All heavy atoms as TSV, in Angstrom:
chain	resi	resn	atom	element	x	y	z
A	1	MET	N	N	-13.467	-53.860	-37.098
A	1	MET	CA	C	-14.841	-54.112	-36.732
A	1	MET	C	C	-15.731	-53.131	-37.488
A	1	MET	O	O	-15.469	-51.942	-37.509
A	1	MET	CB	C	-15.012	-53.936	-35.228
A	1	MET	CG	C	-16.426	-54.146	-34.787
A	1	MET	SD	S	-16.805	-53.828	-33.024
A	1	MET	CE	C	-15.318	-54.170	-32.172
A	2	ASN	N	N	-16.781	-53.652	-38.104
A	2	ASN	CA	C	-17.718	-52.808	-38.825
A	2	ASN	C	C	-18.799	-52.329	-37.859
A	2	ASN	O	O	-19.592	-53.116	-37.384
A	2	ASN	CB	C	-18.334	-53.582	-39.991
A	2	ASN	CG	C	-19.224	-52.713	-40.840
A	2	ASN	OD1	O	-19.333	-51.506	-40.629
A	2	ASN	ND2	N	-19.879	-53.315	-41.815
A	3	ASN	N	N	-18.814	-51.047	-37.586
A	3	ASN	CA	C	-19.782	-50.489	-36.651
A	3	ASN	C	C	-21.018	-49.928	-37.340
A	3	ASN	O	O	-21.802	-49.237	-36.719
A	3	ASN	CB	C	-19.136	-49.391	-35.811
A	3	ASN	CG	C	-18.168	-49.973	-34.816
A	3	ASN	OD1	O	-18.401	-51.053	-34.292
A	3	ASN	ND2	N	-17.089	-49.285	-34.569
A	4	LYS	N	N	-21.174	-50.232	-38.620
A	4	LYS	CA	C	-22.312	-49.703	-39.362
A	4	LYS	C	C	-23.100	-50.854	-39.968
A	4	LYS	O	O	-22.526	-51.789	-40.527
A	4	LYS	CB	C	-21.834	-48.763	-40.466
A	4	LYS	CG	C	-22.944	-48.136	-41.251
A	4	LYS	CD	C	-22.400	-47.158	-42.281
A	4	LYS	CE	C	-23.525	-46.552	-43.076
A	4	LYS	NZ	N	-23.012	-45.616	-44.078
A	5	LEU	N	N	-24.396	-50.784	-39.846
A	5	LEU	CA	C	-25.273	-51.777	-40.459
A	5	LEU	C	C	-26.385	-51.037	-41.177
A	5	LEU	O	O	-27.032	-50.164	-40.600
A	5	LEU	CB	C	-25.867	-52.716	-39.402
A	5	LEU	CG	C	-26.827	-53.776	-39.933
A	5	LEU	CD1	C	-26.075	-54.794	-40.787
A	5	LEU	CD2	C	-27.536	-54.481	-38.805
A	6	GLU	N	N	-26.556	-51.357	-42.420
A	6	GLU	CA	C	-27.602	-50.722	-43.214
A	6	GLU	C	C	-28.544	-51.792	-43.708
A	6	GLU	O	O	-28.119	-52.845	-44.197
A	6	GLU	CB	C	-26.973	-49.994	-44.402
A	6	GLU	CG	C	-27.947	-49.220	-45.229
A	6	GLU	CD	C	-27.262	-48.411	-46.318
A	6	GLU	OE1	O	-26.152	-47.895	-46.087
A	6	GLU	OE2	O	-27.857	-48.313	-47.408
A	7	LYS	N	N	-29.835	-51.560	-43.556
A	7	LYS	CA	C	-30.853	-52.528	-43.974
A	7	LYS	C	C	-31.935	-51.812	-44.762
A	7	LYS	O	O	-32.273	-50.668	-44.473
A	7	LYS	CB	C	-31.530	-53.176	-42.760
A	7	LYS	CG	C	-30.670	-54.028	-41.891
A	7	LYS	CD	C	-30.310	-55.338	-42.502
A	7	LYS	CE	C	-31.484	-56.257	-42.598
A	7	LYS	NZ	N	-31.165	-57.583	-43.032
A	8	ASN	N	N	-32.466	-52.509	-45.730
A	8	ASN	CA	C	-33.645	-52.035	-46.453
A	8	ASN	C	C	-34.808	-52.940	-46.077
A	8	ASN	O	O	-34.678	-54.162	-46.110
A	8	ASN	CB	C	-33.427	-52.084	-47.964
A	8	ASN	CG	C	-32.403	-51.079	-48.420
A	8	ASN	OD1	O	-32.419	-49.938	-47.995
A	8	ASN	ND2	N	-31.499	-51.502	-49.273
A	9	TYR	N	N	-35.901	-52.345	-45.691
A	9	TYR	CA	C	-37.101	-53.091	-45.336
A	9	TYR	C	C	-38.246	-52.661	-46.230
A	9	TYR	O	O	-38.388	-51.476	-46.537
A	9	TYR	CB	C	-37.527	-52.806	-43.887
A	9	TYR	CG	C	-36.727	-53.538	-42.847
A	9	TYR	CD1	C	-35.622	-52.955	-42.250
A	9	TYR	CD2	C	-37.093	-54.815	-42.452
A	9	TYR	CE1	C	-34.889	-53.621	-41.285
A	9	TYR	CE2	C	-36.372	-55.489	-41.485
A	9	TYR	CZ	C	-35.278	-54.890	-40.903
A	9	TYR	OH	O	-34.560	-55.553	-39.955
A	10	GLU	N	N	-39.057	-53.595	-46.591
A	10	GLU	CA	C	-40.305	-53.273	-47.264
A	10	GLU	C	C	-41.403	-53.413	-46.221
A	10	GLU	O	O	-41.569	-54.471	-45.617
A	10	GLU	CB	C	-40.572	-54.216	-48.430
A	10	GLU	CG	C	-41.778	-53.816	-49.228
A	10	GLU	CD	C	-41.908	-54.596	-50.534
A	10	GLU	OE1	O	-40.872	-54.918	-51.133
A	10	GLU	OE2	O	-43.054	-54.872	-50.916
A	11	ILE	N	N	-42.103	-52.332	-45.969
A	11	ILE	CA	C	-43.138	-52.310	-44.945
A	11	ILE	C	C	-44.445	-52.790	-45.567
A	11	ILE	O	O	-44.952	-52.192	-46.510
A	11	ILE	CB	C	-43.334	-50.887	-44.370
A	11	ILE	CG1	C	-42.008	-50.304	-43.896
A	11	ILE	CG2	C	-44.376	-50.903	-43.264
A	11	ILE	CD1	C	-41.288	-51.102	-42.858
A	12	SER	N	N	-44.963	-53.868	-45.015
A	12	SER	CA	C	-46.236	-54.387	-45.514
A	12	SER	C	C	-47.386	-53.754	-44.730
A	12	SER	O	O	-47.202	-53.220	-43.629
A	12	SER	CB	C	-46.287	-55.909	-45.377
A	12	SER	OG	O	-46.287	-56.275	-44.023
A	13	LEU	N	N	-48.568	-53.818	-45.283
A	13	LEU	CA	C	-49.735	-53.233	-44.650
A	13	LEU	C	C	-50.001	-53.856	-43.280
A	13	LEU	O	O	-50.440	-53.168	-42.354
A	13	LEU	CB	C	-50.960	-53.401	-45.553
A	13	LEU	CG	C	-52.235	-52.695	-45.124
A	13	LEU	CD1	C	-51.991	-51.193	-44.987
A	13	LEU	CD2	C	-53.337	-52.954	-46.120
A	14	SER	N	N	-49.676	-55.124	-43.131
A	14	SER	CA	C	-49.914	-55.792	-41.843
A	14	SER	C	C	-49.022	-55.250	-40.728
A	14	SER	O	O	-49.287	-55.495	-39.555
A	14	SER	CB	C	-49.702	-57.299	-41.985
A	14	SER	OG	O	-48.355	-57.579	-42.304
A	15	MET	N	N	-47.981	-54.502	-41.060
A	15	MET	CA	C	-47.084	-53.910	-40.062
A	15	MET	C	C	-47.563	-52.524	-39.622
A	15	MET	O	O	-46.957	-51.908	-38.757
A	15	MET	CB	C	-45.668	-53.812	-40.628
A	15	MET	CG	C	-45.051	-55.148	-40.954
A	15	MET	SD	S	-43.497	-55.002	-41.846
A	15	MET	CE	C	-42.403	-54.526	-40.526
A	16	CYS	N	N	-48.635	-52.057	-40.222
A	16	CYS	CA	C	-49.123	-50.702	-39.954
A	16	CYS	C	C	-50.316	-50.717	-39.011
A	16	CYS	O	O	-51.027	-51.715	-38.890
A	16	CYS	CB	C	-49.517	-50.020	-41.261
A	16	CYS	SG	S	-48.108	-49.835	-42.377
A	17	ASP	N	N	-50.522	-49.566	-38.365
A	17	ASP	CA	C	-51.660	-49.436	-37.473
A	17	ASP	C	C	-52.849	-48.856	-38.229
A	17	ASP	O	O	-52.821	-48.729	-39.451
A	17	ASP	CB	C	-51.287	-48.595	-36.247
A	17	ASP	CG	C	-50.837	-47.183	-36.603
A	17	ASP	OD1	O	-51.123	-46.718	-37.742
A	17	ASP	OD2	O	-50.209	-46.540	-35.753
A	18	ASN	N	N	-53.893	-48.487	-37.487
A	18	ASN	CA	C	-55.107	-47.985	-38.132
A	18	ASN	C	C	-54.937	-46.605	-38.761
A	18	ASN	O	O	-55.816	-46.141	-39.476
A	18	ASN	CB	C	-56.267	-47.962	-37.134
A	18	ASN	CG	C	-56.007	-47.024	-35.971
A	18	ASN	OD1	O	-54.865	-46.790	-35.591
A	18	ASN	ND2	N	-57.071	-46.492	-35.393
A	19	THR	N	N	-53.791	-45.954	-38.532
A	19	THR	CA	C	-53.529	-44.659	-39.164
A	19	THR	C	C	-52.612	-44.801	-40.382
A	19	THR	O	O	-52.128	-43.809	-40.908
A	19	THR	CB	C	-52.882	-43.669	-38.162
A	19	THR	OG1	O	-51.596	-44.170	-37.788
A	19	THR	CG2	C	-53.763	-43.460	-36.945
A	20	GLU	N	N	-52.361	-46.046	-40.782
A	20	GLU	CA	C	-51.527	-46.373	-41.934
A	20	GLU	C	C	-50.055	-46.033	-41.721
A	20	GLU	O	O	-49.316	-45.801	-42.669
A	20	GLU	CB	C	-52.055	-45.710	-43.210
A	20	GLU	CG	C	-53.456	-46.160	-43.576
A	20	GLU	CD	C	-53.994	-45.472	-44.826
A	20	GLU	OE1	O	-53.273	-44.651	-45.423
A	20	GLU	OE2	O	-55.141	-45.768	-45.193
A	21	HIS	N	N	-49.612	-46.000	-40.460
A	21	HIS	CA	C	-48.213	-45.769	-40.118
A	21	HIS	C	C	-47.657	-47.036	-39.487
A	21	HIS	O	O	-48.398	-47.828	-38.897
A	21	HIS	CB	C	-48.070	-44.602	-39.137
A	21	HIS	CG	C	-48.418	-43.286	-39.746
A	21	HIS	ND1	N	-49.694	-42.755	-39.712
A	21	HIS	CD2	C	-47.661	-42.397	-40.418
A	21	HIS	CE1	C	-49.705	-41.599	-40.328
A	21	HIS	NE2	N	-48.480	-41.356	-40.780
A	22	LEU	N	N	-46.356	-47.199	-39.578
A	22	LEU	CA	C	-45.701	-48.337	-38.958
A	22	LEU	C	C	-46.012	-48.324	-37.466
A	22	LEU	O	O	-45.844	-47.303	-36.799
A	22	LEU	CB	C	-44.187	-48.248	-39.190
A	22	LEU	CG	C	-43.344	-49.436	-38.804
A	22	LEU	CD1	C	-43.764	-50.691	-39.572
A	22	LEU	CD2	C	-41.876	-49.137	-39.065
A	23	SER	N	N	-46.484	-49.454	-36.948
A	23	SER	CA	C	-46.887	-49.503	-35.544
A	23	SER	C	C	-45.670	-49.488	-34.624
A	23	SER	O	O	-44.574	-49.882	-35.009
A	23	SER	CB	C	-47.720	-50.763	-35.275
A	23	SER	OG	O	-46.893	-51.918	-35.325
A	24	ILE	N	N	-45.877	-49.029	-33.404
A	24	ILE	CA	C	-44.811	-48.983	-32.403
A	24	ILE	C	C	-44.238	-50.378	-32.187
A	24	ILE	O	O	-43.023	-50.557	-32.120
A	24	ILE	CB	C	-45.340	-48.407	-31.072
A	24	ILE	CG1	C	-45.833	-46.974	-31.244
A	24	ILE	CG2	C	-44.290	-48.502	-29.969
A	24	ILE	CD1	C	-44.767	-45.988	-31.644
A	25	TYR	N	N	-45.104	-51.374	-32.090
A	25	TYR	CA	C	-44.646	-52.754	-31.905
A	25	TYR	C	C	-43.694	-53.162	-33.029
A	25	TYR	O	O	-42.631	-53.730	-32.775
A	25	TYR	CB	C	-45.849	-53.707	-31.858
A	25	TYR	CG	C	-45.440	-55.150	-31.908
A	25	TYR	CD1	C	-45.020	-55.809	-30.761
A	25	TYR	CD2	C	-45.449	-55.848	-33.109
A	25	TYR	CE1	C	-44.609	-57.134	-30.803
A	25	TYR	CE2	C	-45.035	-57.170	-33.159
A	25	TYR	CZ	C	-44.627	-57.812	-32.012
A	25	TYR	OH	O	-44.217	-59.113	-32.062
A	26	ASN	N	N	-44.055	-52.885	-34.260
A	26	ASN	CA	C	-43.225	-53.297	-35.392
A	26	ASN	C	C	-41.945	-52.477	-35.515
A	26	ASN	O	O	-40.914	-52.990	-35.949
A	26	ASN	CB	C	-44.028	-53.270	-36.691
A	26	ASN	CG	C	-44.898	-54.493	-36.800
A	26	ASN	OD1	O	-44.389	-55.609	-36.847
A	26	ASN	ND2	N	-46.209	-54.311	-36.792
A	27	ILE	N	N	-41.967	-51.220	-35.109
A	27	ILE	CA	C	-40.736	-50.437	-35.069
A	27	ILE	C	C	-39.770	-51.087	-34.079
A	27	ILE	O	O	-38.590	-51.299	-34.383
A	27	ILE	CB	C	-41.010	-48.973	-34.664
A	27	ILE	CG1	C	-41.772	-48.244	-35.771
A	27	ILE	CG2	C	-39.711	-48.241	-34.331
A	27	ILE	CD1	C	-42.301	-46.886	-35.364
A	28	PHE	N	N	-40.264	-51.414	-32.891
A	28	PHE	CA	C	-39.436	-52.046	-31.871
A	28	PHE	C	C	-38.891	-53.385	-32.372
A	28	PHE	O	O	-37.702	-53.682	-32.211
A	28	PHE	CB	C	-40.243	-52.242	-30.581
A	28	PHE	CG	C	-39.452	-52.854	-29.470
A	28	PHE	CD1	C	-38.506	-52.112	-28.790
A	28	PHE	CD2	C	-39.644	-54.172	-29.114
A	28	PHE	CE1	C	-37.768	-52.674	-27.757
A	28	PHE	CE2	C	-38.915	-54.753	-28.087
A	28	PHE	CZ	C	-37.971	-54.000	-27.410
A	29	ALA	N	N	-39.743	-54.188	-33.003
A	29	ALA	CA	C	-39.323	-55.497	-33.520
A	29	ALA	C	C	-38.227	-55.349	-34.578
A	29	ALA	O	O	-37.258	-56.121	-34.585
A	29	ALA	CB	C	-40.526	-56.242	-34.100
A	30	MET	N	N	-38.352	-54.359	-35.454
A	30	MET	CA	C	-37.336	-54.138	-36.477
A	30	MET	C	C	-35.997	-53.759	-35.844
A	30	MET	O	O	-34.952	-54.265	-36.248
A	30	MET	CB	C	-37.795	-53.053	-37.456
A	30	MET	CG	C	-38.929	-53.490	-38.350
A	30	MET	SD	S	-39.628	-52.150	-39.319
A	30	MET	CE	C	-38.305	-51.860	-40.482
A	31	PHE	N	N	-36.021	-52.878	-34.842
A	31	PHE	CA	C	-34.781	-52.492	-34.174
A	31	PHE	C	C	-34.157	-53.671	-33.433
A	31	PHE	O	O	-32.932	-53.818	-33.408
A	31	PHE	CB	C	-34.996	-51.304	-33.242
A	31	PHE	CG	C	-34.924	-49.989	-33.954
A	31	PHE	CD1	C	-36.066	-49.344	-34.378
A	31	PHE	CD2	C	-33.698	-49.405	-34.216
A	31	PHE	CE1	C	-35.997	-48.133	-35.048
A	31	PHE	CE2	C	-33.605	-48.192	-34.892
A	31	PHE	CZ	C	-34.765	-47.556	-35.311
A	32	MET	N	N	-34.971	-54.534	-32.844
A	32	MET	CA	C	-34.438	-55.716	-32.170
A	32	MET	C	C	-33.787	-56.656	-33.183
A	32	MET	O	O	-32.720	-57.222	-32.922
A	32	MET	CB	C	-35.547	-56.444	-31.404
A	32	MET	CG	C	-36.049	-55.674	-30.207
A	32	MET	SD	S	-34.776	-55.332	-28.983
A	32	MET	CE	C	-34.393	-56.961	-28.431
A	33	ASP	N	N	-34.405	-56.832	-34.343
A	33	ASP	CA	C	-33.815	-57.664	-35.395
A	33	ASP	C	C	-32.483	-57.085	-35.869
A	33	ASP	O	O	-31.511	-57.820	-36.066
A	33	ASP	CB	C	-34.767	-57.791	-36.586
A	33	ASP	CG	C	-36.008	-58.609	-36.274
A	33	ASP	OD1	O	-36.012	-59.337	-35.263
A	33	ASP	OD2	O	-36.976	-58.513	-37.057
A	34	ILE	N	N	-32.436	-55.782	-36.050
A	34	ILE	CA	C	-31.204	-55.122	-36.485
A	34	ILE	C	C	-30.120	-55.272	-35.423
A	34	ILE	O	O	-28.961	-55.573	-35.730
A	34	ILE	CB	C	-31.463	-53.636	-36.816
A	34	ILE	CG1	C	-32.334	-53.529	-38.073
A	34	ILE	CG2	C	-30.166	-52.876	-36.991
A	34	ILE	CD1	C	-32.898	-52.143	-38.319
A	35	ALA	N	N	-30.483	-55.081	-34.167
A	35	ALA	CA	C	-29.510	-55.219	-33.073
A	35	ALA	C	C	-28.937	-56.624	-33.030
A	35	ALA	O	O	-27.726	-56.812	-32.859
A	35	ALA	CB	C	-30.169	-54.874	-31.741
A	36	THR	N	N	-29.787	-57.626	-33.194
A	36	THR	CA	C	-29.337	-59.016	-33.171
A	36	THR	C	C	-28.378	-59.298	-34.321
A	36	THR	O	O	-27.321	-59.904	-34.132
A	36	THR	CB	C	-30.538	-59.965	-33.242
A	36	THR	OG1	O	-31.404	-59.682	-32.136
A	36	THR	CG2	C	-30.123	-61.411	-33.199
A	37	GLU	N	N	-28.728	-58.842	-35.516
A	37	GLU	CA	C	-27.875	-59.062	-36.686
A	37	GLU	C	C	-26.539	-58.334	-36.531
A	37	GLU	O	O	-25.482	-58.881	-36.836
A	37	GLU	CB	C	-28.585	-58.608	-37.951
A	37	GLU	CG	C	-27.811	-58.906	-39.202
A	37	GLU	CD	C	-28.572	-58.590	-40.466
A	37	GLU	OE1	O	-29.808	-58.484	-40.434
A	37	GLU	OE2	O	-27.910	-58.459	-41.517
A	38	HIS	N	N	-26.567	-57.109	-36.042
A	38	HIS	CA	C	-25.334	-56.344	-35.873
A	38	HIS	C	C	-24.445	-56.979	-34.810
A	38	HIS	O	O	-23.229	-57.070	-34.984
A	38	HIS	CB	C	-25.645	-54.896	-35.523
A	38	HIS	CG	C	-24.437	-54.021	-35.545
A	38	HIS	ND1	N	-24.009	-53.340	-34.441
A	38	HIS	CD2	C	-23.555	-53.734	-36.542
A	38	HIS	CE1	C	-22.913	-52.660	-34.746
A	38	HIS	NE2	N	-22.622	-52.874	-36.009
A	39	ALA	N	N	-25.038	-57.441	-33.723
A	39	ALA	CA	C	-24.260	-58.112	-32.676
A	39	ALA	C	C	-23.548	-59.336	-33.241
A	39	ALA	O	O	-22.382	-59.592	-32.935
A	39	ALA	CB	C	-25.164	-58.502	-31.517
A	40	LYS	N	N	-24.244	-60.073	-34.086
A	40	LYS	CA	C	-23.627	-61.244	-34.727
A	40	LYS	C	C	-22.465	-60.813	-35.621
A	40	LYS	O	O	-21.404	-61.430	-35.614
A	40	LYS	CB	C	-24.679	-62.002	-35.545
A	40	LYS	CG	C	-24.173	-63.302	-36.126
A	40	LYS	CD	C	-25.291	-64.054	-36.828
A	40	LYS	CE	C	-25.269	-63.662	-38.283
A	40	LYS	NZ	N	-26.221	-64.405	-39.107
A	41	ASN	N	N	-22.649	-59.729	-36.363
A	41	ASN	CA	C	-21.600	-59.237	-37.264
A	41	ASN	C	C	-20.338	-58.805	-36.527
A	41	ASN	O	O	-19.239	-58.933	-37.055
A	41	ASN	CB	C	-22.111	-58.068	-38.106
A	41	ASN	CG	C	-23.114	-58.492	-39.154
A	41	ASN	OD1	O	-23.304	-59.666	-39.416
A	41	ASN	ND2	N	-23.793	-57.525	-39.731
A	42	ILE	N	N	-20.496	-58.273	-35.318
A	42	ILE	CA	C	-19.324	-57.833	-34.557
A	42	ILE	C	C	-18.878	-58.915	-33.566
A	42	ILE	O	O	-18.074	-58.657	-32.683
A	42	ILE	CB	C	-19.572	-56.485	-33.842
A	42	ILE	CG1	C	-20.694	-56.585	-32.807
A	42	ILE	CG2	C	-19.844	-55.387	-34.848
A	42	ILE	CD1	C	-20.836	-55.351	-31.935
A	43	LYS	N	N	-19.422	-60.115	-33.746
A	43	LYS	CA	C	-19.027	-61.281	-32.954
A	43	LYS	C	C	-19.313	-61.122	-31.459
A	43	LYS	O	O	-18.552	-61.571	-30.610
A	43	LYS	CB	C	-17.553	-61.612	-33.154
A	43	LYS	CG	C	-17.109	-61.669	-34.608
A	43	LYS	CD	C	-17.021	-63.083	-35.101
A	43	LYS	CE	C	-16.392	-63.221	-36.466
A	43	LYS	NZ	N	-17.097	-62.691	-37.579
A	44	ALA	N	N	-20.413	-60.476	-31.137
A	44	ALA	CA	C	-20.850	-60.353	-29.745
A	44	ALA	C	C	-21.952	-61.371	-29.509
A	44	ALA	O	O	-22.950	-61.397	-30.230
A	44	ALA	CB	C	-21.371	-58.948	-29.477
A	45	SER	N	N	-21.770	-62.214	-28.529
A	45	SER	CA	C	-22.779	-63.228	-28.235
A	45	SER	C	C	-23.900	-62.629	-27.388
A	45	SER	O	O	-23.758	-61.557	-26.797
A	45	SER	CB	C	-22.153	-64.398	-27.476
A	45	SER	OG	O	-21.812	-64.003	-26.162
A	46	THR	N	N	-25.011	-63.336	-27.305
A	46	THR	CA	C	-26.101	-62.868	-26.463
A	46	THR	C	C	-25.672	-62.869	-25.000
A	46	THR	O	O	-26.141	-62.052	-24.223
A	46	THR	CB	C	-27.358	-63.734	-26.653
A	46	THR	OG1	O	-27.012	-65.111	-26.441
A	46	THR	CG2	C	-27.939	-63.570	-28.031
A	47	LYS	N	N	-24.761	-63.752	-24.638
A	47	LYS	CA	C	-24.230	-63.758	-23.266
A	47	LYS	C	C	-23.456	-62.466	-23.006
A	47	LYS	O	O	-23.609	-61.837	-21.955
A	47	LYS	CB	C	-23.330	-64.966	-23.052
A	47	LYS	CG	C	-22.795	-65.077	-21.643
A	47	LYS	CD	C	-21.960	-66.353	-21.496
A	47	LYS	CE	C	-21.514	-66.519	-20.067
A	47	LYS	NZ	N	-20.214	-66.009	-19.768
A	48	ASP	N	N	-22.619	-62.046	-23.966
A	48	ASP	CA	C	-21.876	-60.785	-23.831
A	48	ASP	C	C	-22.829	-59.608	-23.670
A	48	ASP	O	O	-22.636	-58.742	-22.825
A	48	ASP	CB	C	-21.007	-60.514	-25.063
A	48	ASP	CG	C	-19.870	-61.502	-25.219
A	48	ASP	OD1	O	-19.393	-62.024	-24.199
A	48	ASP	OD2	O	-19.479	-61.748	-26.375
A	49	LEU	N	N	-23.857	-59.593	-24.507
A	49	LEU	CA	C	-24.789	-58.474	-24.488
A	49	LEU	C	C	-25.570	-58.421	-23.180
A	49	LEU	O	O	-25.998	-57.366	-22.755
A	49	LEU	CB	C	-25.744	-58.541	-25.677
A	49	LEU	CG	C	-25.103	-58.271	-27.031
A	49	LEU	CD1	C	-26.082	-58.571	-28.150
A	49	LEU	CD2	C	-24.629	-56.836	-27.127
A	50	GLY	N	N	-25.757	-59.555	-22.549
A	50	GLY	CA	C	-26.485	-59.575	-21.287
A	50	GLY	C	C	-25.631	-59.234	-20.092
A	50	GLY	O	O	-26.137	-58.823	-19.053
A	51	GLU	N	N	-24.309	-59.403	-20.196
A	51	GLU	CA	C	-23.443	-59.219	-19.039
A	51	GLU	C	C	-22.512	-58.015	-19.165
A	51	GLU	O	O	-22.506	-57.147	-18.306
A	51	GLU	CB	C	-22.608	-60.483	-18.822
A	51	GLU	CG	C	-23.438	-61.681	-18.425
A	51	GLU	CD	C	-22.585	-62.931	-18.262
A	51	GLU	OE1	O	-21.361	-62.845	-18.369
A	51	GLU	OE2	O	-23.180	-63.998	-18.045
A	52	ASP	N	N	-21.700	-57.985	-20.207
A	52	ASP	CA	C	-20.637	-56.992	-20.301
A	52	ASP	C	C	-20.914	-55.880	-21.312
A	52	ASP	O	O	-20.239	-54.859	-21.282
A	52	ASP	CB	C	-19.317	-57.654	-20.714
A	52	ASP	CG	C	-18.896	-58.746	-19.760
A	52	ASP	OD1	O	-19.454	-58.812	-18.654
A	52	ASP	OD2	O	-18.025	-59.531	-20.120
A	53	MET	N	N	-21.816	-56.102	-22.227
A	53	MET	CA	C	-22.004	-55.170	-23.328
A	53	MET	C	C	-23.482	-54.830	-23.496
A	53	MET	O	O	-24.351	-55.529	-22.991
A	53	MET	CB	C	-21.516	-55.813	-24.636
A	53	MET	CG	C	-20.061	-56.240	-24.630
A	53	MET	SD	S	-19.633	-57.239	-26.072
A	53	MET	CE	C	-19.777	-56.049	-27.386
A	54	PHE	N	N	-23.735	-53.766	-24.213
A	54	PHE	CA	C	-25.097	-53.454	-24.604
A	54	PHE	C	C	-25.065	-52.868	-25.998
A	54	PHE	O	O	-24.037	-52.415	-26.481
A	54	PHE	CB	C	-25.781	-52.499	-23.614
A	54	PHE	CG	C	-25.099	-51.165	-23.483
A	54	PHE	CD1	C	-25.507	-50.088	-24.247
A	54	PHE	CD2	C	-24.053	-50.995	-22.587
A	54	PHE	CE1	C	-24.881	-48.866	-24.129
A	54	PHE	CE2	C	-23.431	-49.758	-22.457
A	54	PHE	CZ	C	-23.840	-48.700	-23.232
A	55	TRP	N	N	-26.186	-52.917	-26.686
A	55	TRP	CA	C	-26.278	-52.415	-28.048
A	55	TRP	C	C	-27.087	-51.134	-28.010
A	55	TRP	O	O	-28.105	-51.044	-27.342
A	55	TRP	CB	C	-26.959	-53.454	-28.928
A	55	TRP	CG	C	-26.970	-53.129	-30.384
A	55	TRP	CD1	C	-26.009	-53.433	-31.294
A	55	TRP	CD2	C	-27.996	-52.454	-31.113
A	55	TRP	NE1	N	-26.364	-52.984	-32.537
A	55	TRP	CE2	C	-27.586	-52.377	-32.459
A	55	TRP	CE3	C	-29.215	-51.899	-30.771
A	55	TRP	CZ2	C	-28.348	-51.779	-33.439
A	55	TRP	CZ3	C	-29.978	-51.302	-31.755
A	55	TRP	CH2	C	-29.528	-51.249	-33.071
A	56	ILE	N	N	-26.601	-50.130	-28.707
A	56	ILE	CA	C	-27.296	-48.851	-28.745
A	56	ILE	C	C	-27.312	-48.354	-30.189
A	56	ILE	O	O	-26.369	-48.571	-30.943
A	56	ILE	CB	C	-26.629	-47.829	-27.802
A	56	ILE	CG1	C	-27.442	-46.551	-27.719
A	56	ILE	CG2	C	-25.200	-47.548	-28.226
A	56	ILE	CD1	C	-27.015	-45.634	-26.599
A	57	THR	N	N	-28.384	-47.726	-30.560
A	57	THR	CA	C	-28.463	-47.179	-31.908
A	57	THR	C	C	-28.247	-45.665	-31.852
A	57	THR	O	O	-28.759	-44.993	-30.969
A	57	THR	CB	C	-29.817	-47.505	-32.575
A	57	THR	OG1	O	-29.835	-46.927	-33.879
A	57	THR	CG2	C	-30.993	-47.000	-31.784
A	58	VAL	N	N	-27.441	-45.184	-32.760
A	58	VAL	CA	C	-27.199	-43.743	-32.885
A	58	VAL	C	C	-27.226	-43.395	-34.366
A	58	VAL	O	O	-26.981	-44.239	-35.222
A	58	VAL	CB	C	-25.849	-43.314	-32.274
A	58	VAL	CG1	C	-25.867	-43.487	-30.770
A	58	VAL	CG2	C	-24.695	-44.054	-32.878
A	59	ARG	N	N	-27.547	-42.174	-34.638
A	59	ARG	CA	C	-27.598	-41.705	-36.025
A	59	ARG	C	C	-28.453	-42.600	-36.909
A	59	ARG	O	O	-28.052	-42.988	-38.003
A	59	ARG	CB	C	-26.201	-41.569	-36.603
A	59	ARG	CG	C	-25.389	-40.530	-35.909
A	59	ARG	CD	C	-24.108	-40.297	-36.648
A	59	ARG	NE	N	-23.061	-40.066	-35.672
A	59	ARG	CZ	C	-21.781	-40.130	-35.908
A	59	ARG	NH1	N	-21.358	-40.440	-37.100
A	59	ARG	NH2	N	-20.908	-39.908	-34.975
A	60	THR	N	N	-29.603	-42.939	-36.436
A	60	THR	CA	C	-30.509	-43.781	-37.201
A	60	THR	C	C	-31.231	-42.937	-38.244
A	60	THR	O	O	-31.711	-41.846	-37.944
A	60	THR	CB	C	-31.545	-44.439	-36.269
A	60	THR	OG1	O	-30.841	-45.213	-35.313
A	60	THR	CG2	C	-32.504	-45.318	-37.022
A	61	LYS	N	N	-31.291	-43.466	-39.440
A	61	LYS	CA	C	-31.943	-42.751	-40.523
A	61	LYS	C	C	-33.040	-43.646	-41.093
A	61	LYS	O	O	-32.773	-44.761	-41.519
A	61	LYS	CB	C	-30.936	-42.396	-41.612
A	61	LYS	CG	C	-31.532	-41.617	-42.766
A	61	LYS	CD	C	-30.444	-41.254	-43.779
A	61	LYS	CE	C	-31.005	-40.483	-44.922
A	61	LYS	NZ	N	-29.973	-40.176	-45.917
A	62	VAL	N	N	-34.248	-43.152	-41.077
A	62	VAL	CA	C	-35.371	-43.884	-41.642
A	62	VAL	C	C	-35.911	-43.030	-42.772
A	62	VAL	O	O	-36.247	-41.862	-42.578
A	62	VAL	CB	C	-36.472	-44.132	-40.575
A	62	VAL	CG1	C	-37.650	-44.855	-41.182
A	62	VAL	CG2	C	-35.908	-44.896	-39.394
A	63	THR	N	N	-35.960	-43.611	-43.950
A	63	THR	CA	C	-36.442	-42.866	-45.111
A	63	THR	C	C	-37.592	-43.607	-45.775
A	63	THR	O	O	-37.738	-44.811	-45.615
A	63	THR	CB	C	-35.336	-42.652	-46.157
A	63	THR	OG1	O	-34.857	-43.924	-46.584
A	63	THR	CG2	C	-34.198	-41.837	-45.573
A	64	SER	N	N	-38.361	-42.887	-46.501
A	64	SER	CA	C	-39.479	-43.466	-47.229
A	64	SER	C	C	-39.186	-43.397	-48.726
A	64	SER	O	O	-38.665	-42.407	-49.223
A	64	SER	CB	C	-40.741	-42.696	-46.927
A	64	SER	OG	O	-41.800	-43.150	-47.747
A	65	CYS	N	N	-39.535	-44.453	-49.401
A	65	CYS	CA	C	-39.346	-44.486	-50.852
A	65	CYS	C	C	-40.662	-44.265	-51.587
A	65	CYS	O	O	-40.732	-44.404	-52.796
A	65	CYS	CB	C	-38.741	-45.820	-51.264
A	65	CYS	SG	S	-37.104	-46.063	-50.620
A	66	VAL	N	N	-41.692	-43.929	-50.865
A	66	VAL	CA	C	-43.010	-43.751	-51.479
A	66	VAL	C	C	-43.129	-42.381	-52.066
A	66	VAL	O	O	-42.654	-41.411	-51.585
A	66	VAL	CB	C	-44.121	-43.972	-50.435
A	66	VAL	CG1	C	-45.479	-43.716	-51.043
A	66	VAL	CG2	C	-44.024	-45.366	-49.893
C-alpha cells in the first residue's frame, strides 16, 4: 500500500484572499481533494471512511516556487 501522495498545484489568483495568500476555504478544499484521491489509491471507499476508517494528514510540506 502506498501511504504517500505528492501533488503539485498551481495557485491561481482566484484562490487567494485580499491579502494575496491562499484562502482558508481553498486550503481546506485542496486537502479534501487530496484526501479523496489518496483514499481511492489505497482502495478505501467513502463508506469505509465514514464508518471504520478516517484520513489524516501528517508531515505535510507546502512549498512555494515563486
